[in-house]
RODO-2510 file (C-alpha; in nm, 4 decimals, decimal comma):
residues 227
     n   res          X          Y          Z
     1     m    15,0684    13,1399    11,5775
     2     k    14,7525    13,1628    11,7857
     3     l    14,4585    12,9294    11,7986
     4     i    14,1516    13,1480    11,8614
     5     v    13,8488    12,9404    11,9639
     6     g    13,4859    13,0420    11,9859
     7     l    13,2570    12,8188    12,1904
     8     g    12,9071    12,7274    12,0948
     9     n    12,6829    12,4516    11,9604
    10     p    12,6568    12,3616    11,5934
    11     g    12,3499    12,4125    11,3734
    12     a    12,0958    12,6753    11,2944
    13     k    11,8839    12,5805    11,5999
    14     y    12,1453    12,7247    11,8340
    15     a    12,2858    13,0034    11,6151
    16     r    12,1482    13,2956    11,8226
    17     n    12,1614    13,1281    12,1663
    18     r    12,3458    13,3154    12,4409
    19     h    12,5703    13,0072    12,4612
    20     n    12,6824    13,0760    12,1022
    21     i    12,8224    13,4254    12,1432
    22     g    13,1726    13,2802    12,0861
    23     f    13,0711    13,1491    11,7458
    24     m    12,9135    13,4886    11,6647
    25     v    13,2302    13,6779    11,7458
    26     l    13,4496    13,4385    11,5396
    27     d    13,2243    13,4744    11,2374
    28     r    13,2564    13,8502    11,2540
    29     i    13,6360    13,8267    11,2961
    30     a    13,6661    13,5977    10,9900
    31     s    13,4535    13,8269    10,7814
    32     d    13,6139    14,1605    10,8845
    33     h    13,9654    14,0374    10,8478
    34     g    13,9438    13,8525    10,5150
    35     f    13,9876    13,4995    10,6438
    36     p    13,8951    13,2253    10,3932
    37     a    13,5829    13,0119    10,3929
    38     w    13,5375    12,7752    10,6846
    39     k    13,6581    12,4165    10,6408
    40     s    13,5770    12,0983    10,8333
    41     k    13,8833    11,9949    11,0379
    42     h    13,9795    11,8902    11,3930
    43     q    13,6112    11,8052    11,4718
    44     g    13,5176    12,1622    11,4020
    45     l    13,5131    12,4438    11,1450
    46     v    13,8440    12,6113    11,0811
    47     s    13,9637    12,9212    10,9013
    48     e    14,3335    13,0059    10,8822
    49     g    14,4591    13,3520    10,8042
    50     r    14,6717    13,6456    10,9230
    51     f    14,6457    13,9625    11,1172
    52     g    14,9339    14,1443    10,9457
    53     s    15,2345    13,9240    10,9931
    54     t    15,0742    13,7186    11,2680
    55     r    14,9320    13,3831    11,1670
    56     a    14,6147    13,2606    11,3394
    57     v    14,3732    12,9703    11,3229
    58     l    14,0078    13,0335    11,4020
    59     l    13,8211    12,7313    11,5353
    60     k    13,4485    12,6658    11,6011
    61     p    13,4219    12,3189    11,7630
    62     e    13,1292    12,1125    11,6321
    63     t    13,1413    11,8610    11,9105
    64     y    12,8709    12,0402    12,1070
    65     m    12,9631    12,2569    12,4095
    66     n    13,0357    11,9853    12,6678
    67     k    13,2956    11,8198    12,4353
    68     s    13,4658    12,1376    12,3044
    69     g    13,7991    12,0186    12,4366
    70     d    13,8020    11,7283    12,1917
    71     s    13,8260    11,9751    11,9017
    72     v    14,0546    12,2229    12,0744
    73     g    14,2988    11,9520    12,1765
    74     a    14,3082    11,8044    11,8256
    75     a    14,3866    12,1406    11,6718
    76     m    14,6412    12,2252    11,9295
    77     r    14,8309    11,8969    11,8748
    78     f    14,8115    11,9283    11,4890
    79     h    14,9709    12,2764    11,4999
    80     k    15,2097    12,1815    11,7839
    81     l    15,0907    12,4661    12,0061
    82     d    15,1214    12,5173    12,3803
    83     p    14,8193    12,6115    12,5954
    84     e    14,9599    12,9675    12,6164
    85     d    14,8959    12,9921    12,2372
    86     v    14,5232    12,9241    12,2805
    87     i    14,2509    13,1875    12,3299
    88     v    13,8958    13,0798    12,4003
    89     l    13,5954    13,3155    12,3616
    90     h    13,2878    13,2139    12,5597
    91     d    12,9636    13,3297    12,7198
    92     e    12,9901    13,4410    13,0781
    93     i    12,6787    13,4550    13,3078
    94     d    12,8764    13,6168    13,5885
    95     l    12,9188    13,9330    13,3835
    96     a    12,6444    14,1800    13,2927
    97     p    12,5312    14,1804    12,9294
    98     g    12,7676    14,3883    12,7173
    99     k    13,0644    14,3469    12,9536
   100     v    13,3831    14,1884    12,8219
   101     r    13,6869    14,0698    13,0163
   102     w    14,0162    13,9217    12,9032
   103     k    14,1747    13,6677    13,1414
   104     l    14,4798    13,4434    13,1400
   105     g    14,4403    13,1100    13,3189
   106     g    14,2016    13,0346    13,6102
   107     g    13,9186    12,7985    13,6698
   108     h    13,6233    12,6986    13,4513
   109     a    13,3535    12,8236    13,6996
   110     g    13,1182    12,5413    13,5977
   111     h    13,1032    12,6373    13,2309
   112     n    13,0761    12,3067    13,0451
   113     g    13,2785    12,4193    12,7467
   114     l    13,5664    12,5395    12,9556
   115     r    13,5475    12,2313    13,1742
   116     s    13,6060    12,0188    12,8669
   117     v    13,8902    12,2395    12,7414
   118     h    14,0530    12,2181    13,0871
   119     a    14,0334    11,8393    13,0739
   120     h    14,2225    11,8301    12,7432
   121     i    14,4819    12,1074    12,7611
   122     g    14,4882    12,2264    13,1246
   123     a    14,4047    12,5755    13,2503
   124     d    14,6923    12,7873    13,1180
   125     y    14,5181    12,9347    12,8189
   126     a    14,3684    13,2814    12,7699
   127     r    14,0017    13,3389    12,7529
   128     v    13,7712    13,6215    12,6572
   129     r    13,4653    13,6334    12,8859
   130     l    13,1617    13,7704    12,7025
   131     g    12,8932    13,8790    12,9478
   132     v    12,5392    13,7605    12,8871
   133     g    12,3925    13,8191    13,2350
   134     h    12,2488    13,5784    13,4913
   135     p    11,8813    13,4514    13,5084
   136     g    11,8863    13,5013    13,8807
   137     h    11,8860    13,1383    14,0000
   138     k    12,1368    12,8689    13,9204
   139     d    11,8624    12,6156    13,8283
   140     a    11,7552    12,8470    13,5476
   141     v    12,0988    12,8757    13,3950
   142     p    12,0798    12,5859    13,1408
   143     g    11,7568    12,7098    12,9883
   144     y    11,8718    13,0616    12,9936
   145     v    12,1957    13,0134    12,7957
   146     l    12,0227    12,7942    12,5400
   147     r    11,7660    13,0631    12,4539
   148     d    11,8146    13,3206    12,1820
   149     f    11,9251    13,6777    12,2550
   150     p    11,6104    13,8936    12,2560
   151     k    11,5733    14,1701    11,9958
   152     a    11,6211    14,4236    12,2740
   153     d    11,9841    14,3069    12,3098
   154     d    12,0794    14,3658    11,9475
   155     a    12,2415    14,7025    12,0025
   156     w    12,4871    14,6047    12,2727
   157     l    12,5446    14,2656    12,1215
   158     d    12,6491    14,4200    11,7889
   159     d    12,8821    14,6625    11,9686
   160     v    13,0517    14,3754    12,1576
   161     i    13,0893    14,1591    11,8485
   162     r    13,2299    14,4470    11,6472
   163     g    13,4588    14,5537    11,9273
   164     c    13,5982    14,2027    11,9648
   165     s    13,6657    14,1958    11,5844
   166     d    13,8345    14,5355    11,6036
   167     g    14,0638    14,4005    11,8812
   168     a    14,1361    14,0564    11,7191
   169     p    14,4838    14,1565    11,5912
   170     h    14,5830    14,2395    11,9497
   171     l    14,4486    13,9077    12,0693
   172     a    14,6673    13,7326    11,8104
   173     l    14,9695    13,9218    11,9588
   174     g    14,8655    13,8288    12,3165
   175     d    14,8060    14,1883    12,4128
   176     g    14,4983    14,1740    12,6332
   177     a    14,5135    14,5432    12,7291
   178     k    14,4999    14,6718    12,3737
   179     f    14,2219    14,4161    12,2921
   180     m    14,0113    14,5505    12,5809
   181     n    14,0718    14,9047    12,4686
   182     a    13,9473    14,8285    12,1220
   183     v    13,6317    14,6738    12,2735
   184     a    13,5781    14,9767    12,4955
   185     l    13,5980    15,2116    12,1918
   186     r    13,2908    15,0281    12,0499
   187     v    13,0962    14,9618    12,3669
   188     a    13,1621    15,2927    12,5431
   189     p    13,3107    15,5370    12,2902
   190     p    13,4476    15,8660    12,4265
   191     r    13,2207    16,1676    12,3785
   192     s    13,3336    16,4400    12,1539
   193     s    13,3878    16,7887    12,2846
   194     k    13,0896    16,9100    12,0757
   195     s    12,8554    16,6552    12,2303
   196     v    12,9656    16,7512    12,5792
   197     e    12,9173    17,1257    12,4934
   198     k    12,5744    17,0473    12,3527
   199     e    12,4769    16,8564    12,6625
   200     a    12,5979    17,1421    12,8849
   201     k    12,3812    17,3868    12,6872
   202     t    12,0826    17,1531    12,7089
   203     n    12,1199    17,1251    13,0891
   204     t    12,1704    17,4975    13,1523
   205     p    11,8620    17,6445    13,3238
   206     e    11,6685    17,9158    13,1476
   207     p    11,7499    18,2648    13,2826
   208     q    11,4784    18,4056    13,5016
   209     a    11,3226    18,7417    13,4197
   210     p    11,4169    19,0106    13,6723
   211     a    11,1548    19,0920    13,9310
   212     e    10,9707    19,4240    13,8704
   213     t    11,0640    19,7124    14,1039
   214     d    10,7797    19,8442    14,3163
   215     t    10,7913    20,2235    14,2774
   216     r    10,4830    20,3037    14,4813
   217     s    10,5114    20,5436    14,7843
   218     p    10,4349    20,4142    15,1311
   219     l    10,1066    20,6101    15,1280
   220     q    10,0089    20,4609    14,7906
   221     k    10,0820    20,1113    14,9149
   222     l     9,8577    20,1732    15,2151
   223     m     9,5744    20,3110    15,0055
   224     d     9,6036    20,0178    14,7611
   225     r     9,5904    19,7734    15,0491
   226     f     9,2531    19,8971    15,1729
   227     s     9,1024    19,9768    14,8301
***
């Protein structure tokens, strides 16, 4: 069994915040893979289901971001899981928007949600880092992550969310490489041979008309020059 956690803040006020991209991905996973309705449990919202034969628990902590570990720790203890069975999906300001990285273990890099999870279960859990970009100055980070994604981000955001959902069965199996491949197929799909051929034709320069041959005699050229 895997405990797959999306980090965010509860309530409609925060629903489209950059900080809530973990919640957004989990909602999509639950919808795409036929998980049952969310239930209140472990200080959060829980949906239990399967990816094939692999059982998984989806968890959205409702403790607010800086106390996410309270909910994660409670769920982990209830299901008698080890930190290696936990996967946390969270916003990552140190990655460009649309970039996704899978990582096992490591520090919390100042992320309040991860800091809380670390305090409750240690650092030996997997995480999916969902890039949202950096505002440019560290003092601007709190306001930046608590603002909604702009409409201009809808296209890449949808690709990332769908890609993570496509790869969720691989996450449940602990296969980070296959998960990342599923995300890449959504975010940067391979071009078909037809599209490459079309592009090549589009970029081919137009043929130049051949220069006309001057058939005048030297005497005619001289006469024309002074006419």
